[in-house]
N, C-alpha and C positions, 0 to 999 in steps of 0.2 A: 480410176477414171476410165470411162468408156468413150470410144470414138463413135460419133454419130455422123450420118449424112442426112440431109433433109431435102425432100422433093416438094416443090411448090412454095418456094421462099417468098414470092411476091404476093401470095394470097392473104386473105383476111385472117385465116386461123393460124398462119405460121408463127406470128409472135408469141402465141400462147405455148407453142411447142418449144420455141427457142428459149423462152423464159423457164419452162419446166426442165429443159436439159441443163440450163445454167444453175437453176436452184438445186438440182440433184448432184451437182459437182462434176458434171461431165462436159464434153466439148464437141462442137460441130467442126468437122474438118473439111467437108465438101457440101455444096449445095447445087441444086438443079432448078432452073426456071427458064422458060423461053423468054421471059422479060428480064432485062438487066436492071430494072428499077427496083433494086433491093437494098437501098441504103439503110434499111432497118437493121441489117446484120451488124452494122457498126456498133449498135448498142449491146450486142451480145458476143459475137465471135468474128471480129474484123479480119482475122488471119485465115478464115476459111476460104477454100478455093471455090469459085463460082463457075458453073458450066451452064451454057444456054442450049446445048445440044445433048440429047440423051445418050447418043452413041459415045461421045467423049467422056461423059459422066460414067457410063457403064465401064468403059475401058480403064478409067482412073480407079474405080473401086476394085476391078479385077487385078490391076497392078499392085495395089496396096495389099490385097489378099495374098498374092503369090510371092511378095517380097519375103514373107516369113519372119519379119523383124518386130512383130507385135504392133505394127501401125495400121493394121487392117481395120475396116469399119465394123463395129459390133452390132449397130442398129441403124436401120434406115427409117426415118420418120416421114410419113406420107401425108402431105397436105394439098395434093393436086386435085383437079376436078374429078367428080364422082366416077365418071366412066373410065378413068385411067387408073383407078386404085388397084384393080386386079393386075394390070401389067406392071405397075410399079412395085407392088408386093413381090411379084415374081423376080423382078430385077434385083431386089435386095437379097432374096433368098439364094438366087443363083450365085451371088457374089459373097456368100458366106456370112450374111448378116441376118439377124432377126428383124422383122418388120413391125412397126408401130403405125397403125393406120387410123385416120379420122373416119367418122361415119359419113356415108354408109360403107361398110367393108366392100360390098359389091352391089350391083343393081339387080342381079337375077339369082334365084335360089341355086340353080345348077352350078354357078360359078363357085359356090362354097365347097362343093365336092371336089372341084378342080384344085382349089387351094389346099384342101386336106391332102390331096395326092402329092403336091409339091412339098408340103411339110415333111411327109414321109420320105420322099426322094432325097431331100437335102439335109434332113435332120435339124433344120432350123425352125423357129417358131414365129407364128403370126399373132400379134397382139392388137388390141382394139381399144380405142378411146370411147368409153361410155360414161362420161363424167357425171351425168345426172344420177347414176346409181350410187355415186360416192357422196352426193350432197347430204349433209346431216339431216335435213328435214325429210328427204326421201327415205333415208335409212330408218328414221323414226316412224314414218308412216308405214313402211313395210313391216316393221316389228309389231306395230299396233294391229295391222291386218292379220299377220301370221298368228298372233297370240289371241285374236278375237274369236268370236263364234265361227266355227268352221263352215256352217251352212248359210252364213249371212252373205247376201249379194248386194253390192253397193250401187247406187245410182250416181253417175258422174256426167257432168257437162264439161267438156274441154273446148276452150276457145283460145285460138292463137292467131293474132293478126299482126303482121309486121310489114308496114308499108314499104314498097320498093318502087323506085323510079322507072322511067322508060328504058334505062340502060339494061335492066334485068332481062328484058325480052330479046335484046340483041346479044347478050352474053351466052355462054354455055349453059347457064342456069335456066334460060328460057327454052332450051332444046330438051324435050323429054327424053330423047335417046341418049343424051349426054348426062343429064342430071337426075332422071327418074321422075321429074315433074314436081309439083308443089308438095305432095305428101312426103317425098324423100328429102326435098330441100329444107322444109321447115317443120314437117311433122314427125320425122324419124326419131327425134329426141324424145318426144312425148309418147309415141307408140311404144318405144322401147321401155320407157319408164313404167307405163301402165301395164304392159304385159309382164314386166319384171315383178311388179307388186301384186297384180290381180290375176295372173295366170294366163294360160294359152287362149287363143281365139277359138271360140265355138261357132260364131256366126258373124258374117260381115255383110252389111248392106251399104251401098254407096248411093246417096241421094243426089249428089251434084258433083260433077267433075269437070273443071274448066281450068285453063292455065292460071287464073288468078284466084279461084275459089274452089275448095273441095269440102264436102261435108258428108257425113254418114253415121252409121250406127255399128257399134261393136258389142257383141256378147262375149265377155271373157268368163273364165271359170268363176270369178268372184265379183264381177261388175258388169253393169250395163252402161255403155258409154255412148253419149251423143257427142260428136266432134265436128268442129268447124275450123277450117284453116284458110287464111287468105293473105295475099300480099297487097291487097287493095285497102288503103288507109281509110276509105269511106266507111268501112264497117267498124272502125274504132268508135266507141261511144262518143256522142256529140260533145259532152262536157269536156272530155279529154282532148278532142280534136281542136276545140277553141283555144286550148292551152298550147297547141302546137305538137301534141303527142301523136306519133304515127305508129306506135306499137301498143298492143294490149294483149295481156296474157291472163287467163282465168281458168282455174280448175275448181269446180264445185263438187264436193263429195257429200251426198245426201243433204244438199242445200247449204253446206258449210264451206267457206273458202279455204282451200289448201294453199297456204302462203309459203313460197320458197324463193322469194325475190332476193333475199340476202344469202351470202355463203358461196357465191360463184367464183370468187377471186382466185383461189388456188386449186381448183378442181383438176386442171390438167397436170399440175405439179404432183398432186396426190396420185393421179393415175399413173404417172411415170414412176413414182416411188413403189407403187404396187407391182408394176411390171418388172422393175429392176430387182425386186425381192422375190420374183417368180410367181406372183399371184395376180397377174393381169387378166383382163377379159380376153377371150379367145374366139375362134370361129363359131363354136357352139353357142356362144352368147349372142351372136348376130343373127342366128337362123330365124328366130321368131319375127323380128321386125323386117328382115329382108323379104320373107314370105308375105307378110302383111302388106308392105308397100307395093310389092309386085302384084298382089291380088287387087289392090285398090286401083292401080293405074290400068289394069286390064278388065275392070268391071264395067258393066252397062248400068249407068245411073237410072234410078227408078223414079226420080222426082220426089215431090213432097208427099210421102206416104209413110205410114207406120211411125216409128220413133225417130223423128228428125229433130235437128237442133233448132231452137227458136229463131236464131239469126237467119236461118234459111228463108224466112218469110220476107226478108229484105232483098233477096236475090231474085232477079228475073229468071224465069225458067225458059 
């Protein structure tokens, strides 16, 4: 049994990590969150110590490490806001623990090099949750592309709309300096999946970049991708909106729908199993999407020209 600490216990994604830690037969002994509204931990590890100040949490981990009685924390799971991931990874490694971090690992490409250095300095490892890569349908698609014609280039339309309320703009997610903006908040999963399957980015064009909508074109090694991302539910197809649906996800590959709606239930648990067996995703696996998201948010939009996503016709320029 491994001892875990978890940072960001009151966040949306924390329960998936808590469940994964429990499912793999391990325990959480300490948690950190500035909010003390973390009753969710009663479902998983009610005896874990809660800290609302990072300084006291850091001291606690250090004391456990220095006691030398086998009670030190082996892993720190990081579910905090995006801009804090780098600092919280470092906190874990400095206290003798490997880190398991949610996406995005960092917001800027140069921070990856800094994390590589602290890995070398501490001898500890940084692991990364890229659960879509473990999805059975994604693995099957990657195998089909890898085993298909090597010179074939696929045409892809990616559409992801997930309606968010006014709260979003008042939270850290609405601050591009803290979240990385819409492409990092909701696009990172898909950008990672597409580059994982279809290869590195050869060309990037950003057609539209706004806090609620972003759209562009990607030329990958094996695919041409028109993408559209939005947190505005008005872009959900009308027939679905009338049913009260605020989320719409679609990936078309050469006109055919790629369906991966099922199979999400245990992906975090599977990611933890991979990590605990020494086969988890690492810093190198993050580099492609970190570079891509950074390039998108620092690009100058060109408007509706070239290969743009059809939904962009509904967006005012």
